[in-house]
N, C-alpha and C positions, 0 to 999 in steps of 0.2 A: 504494500500500500504506500503510495506517495502521499506524504502529509505536508501541509503548509501551515505555518503559524502567521496570523495577521491580526494585529490589534489584540493580542493575547488569546486568540481563539485558534486552536489547532483542529484542522479538518482535512479529510482526504481531498485530493484534487477534484474527484468526481462530485463530492458534496459541495465544494466551493463553486464549481461550474454550474451545478443546479441552482444554487442560491443566487448566483450572479446572472443567471439566464444566458449562459454561454454554452457553446457546443463543446462537450467533453473531449472529443477527438482533437479539436483545435488546441484546447488547453494542454492536452497530453503531448501533442506534437511540439508545442512551444517549450514545454518542460524538457522534453527529450533533446532539443537542440541547445539547451543550456539557459533558457530564460528563467530567471528566478524572481524578478521584480513583479510584485503582485499586480500592479496596474498593467504592465505589459502582458502578463499571462491572461488576464481576464478582459481587458479593454482592447487589447491587440495593438493598435497603432496610434500614431499621432493623428488626431482628428483633422489636422491641417493638410495631411497627405491625402491625395485622391484615393478613393476606394478604401480608406482607413488602413492602408498598409503601414506597418511599422518599418522603421529604417532597417531593422534586422531582417525583415521579410524581403525587402528590396535587395539587400546585400545577398541573401540566400538565393534569390532568383538570378542575380548576376552570376553567382558562383556556379550554379547548375545550368546555366544557359547553353553551354556547349554540349552537354549531355542530352539536352532536349531538342536541340536544333535539328530541323528536318524531319522530325517525327510527325506522323499524321495528326496526332492529338497533342501536339506540343503545348498548347496554351491551356488545355484541360489539365494536363499534368502540372503545369505551373500553378494553376489554381489549387490543386490538391496539396502541393508542397507548402502553401501558406495558409491552408485551411479555409479557402474561399469556395463558394459554389462553382462547379464547373460551368454553370450557365453564365458566369461573368467573364468567360474566357476572352471574348471579343473586347470587352472594356479593359481587361488587364493587358491584353496585347497592345491596344491603342495607347494606354498609359506608359507601358514599359518601352515601347519602341521610341517614345519621346524621352524617356527617363534613362534608358540604358545606353 
């Protein structure tokens, strides 16, 4: 069980995700790539960034770009890597092609 303490309360990541109204899979992914900041785990990204992507998510997409490039479902894979719905693939591509 992965546990996180915030404001004196210790709960599992799954329990925190339920209480914060977040997708547990996304929270678990963020935990696995090393994010430990409570706000980054559950709120994701900088609200000033388009699509709500965290700077860490953008860097991760840059890092994995060569591995995805040329694949038929490249942008759906990119969405999955940062915990976004695959239905936002076109929006993500439009953003990243300008940002990367």
